[in-house]
N, C-alpha and C positions, 0 to 999 in steps of 0.2 A: 763493846759498842759496835764498831765496824772493823773488826779485827783484820780481815784480809786487806781491805782498802786503805785503812789508815796506817798500816805497817809500811806501805809504800808511799811515804810522803815525798812527793816530787818537787814541790815548790813551797817557799816560805817567805813571808814578809815580816821582818823583825819588829820588835816593840818600838824602836826609835825611828821607824820608817814611815814616810808619807808617800802615798801614790795617788796620782790624779790621772784619770783616763779610763780606757777600756782594757781589761786584761782577760784573755781567753787562752785556756790551756787544757791539756789532757792530764788526767791523774788527779791526785789530791793536792789541794792548796790549803795551807794553814796561814791565817792572818793573826798577827799579834799587834800590828801597828794600825795606821789610819788609811782608809781608802775613800776617795771622793770620785766615784765613777762606777762602772759596772764590772761585775765579775762573772765569768763563765768557765766552769770546770766540771770534772766528773764528781768530785766531792769537795765541799768547802767547809773548813773548820775555823770558827772564830773563837779565839781565846777570850778570857775575861777582860783583857786589856784592848781588844780590837774594837774599832769604831768604823763602820761602813756607812757612807751616805751614797746610796745608789742601789740599783737592782742586782740581785744575785740569782744566777741560773745554774743548777747542778742536778745530778741525780739525787744526792743527799746533802743536806745543809745542817750543820750543827752550830748553834748560836750560843756562845758563852759570854759575848760582849754586847755591843749595841749596834743596831741596824736601823737606819732611817731610809726605808725603801722597800720595794716589793721583793718577795722571795718566791721563786718558781722552781719547784723540785719535782722531778719525774717520780721520785719514790717517797722520800721522807724529809720533813723539817722537824728538828728537835731543838727546843729552847731550854737551855740549862737553867739552874736555879738563879744565876746572876745575869742571865741573858735578858735583853730588852729588844723588842721589835716594834717599830712604829711603821706600819705599812701593811699591805695585803699579802696573804699567803695563798699560793696555788700549789697543792700537793696531794698525793694519794693518801699519805698518812701524816698526822701532826701529833707530836708529843710535847707537852709542856710540863717540865719538872716543877714541883712546888717551889714558889719563890720567883719563877720566871714571869716576865711581863710581856703582854701582847696587846697592841691597840691597832685594830684594823679589821678587815673582813677575811674570812677563810672560804676558799672554794676547793672542795675535795671531790674529785671525780674518779671513779673506778672504771677501768676498762670493762666494757660489756663482753662477757664471754661469748665466743662464737659457737653456735650450735650447728653441728654437722649432721645432717640427716642421712641415715644409712638405709639403703634400699634392701629390704629383706627378700630373699629369694627362697622359695620352697624347693627342697631337694626332691626330685622325682625318683621314685624307686621303680625298678623294672621287674 
């Protein structure tokens, strides 16, 4: 899945945990409990038991549980087979595994490649 990044799980919210507020951190965050607020991390992984009510911002977001709120990913949003999302998704790539649920709108924008014009110079021969 995201082998390099998820191997370095820096932060974890357990299944019997409830968090209210804004959480911002570097690295990978795994949620098994409930969050009422916003999350901002490099990578956010929601297990099947996770419930989030609020916005999630990350490079990559993997949803195995339930989200009521917008997802803003710089790269990828993946909704697993038991994942449910009620909100809008803003990402470069969206993957929904069979069985995953999504209700909202999707906005996918790719960065426009920059064209660099090279000036051709003819070589003069003597």
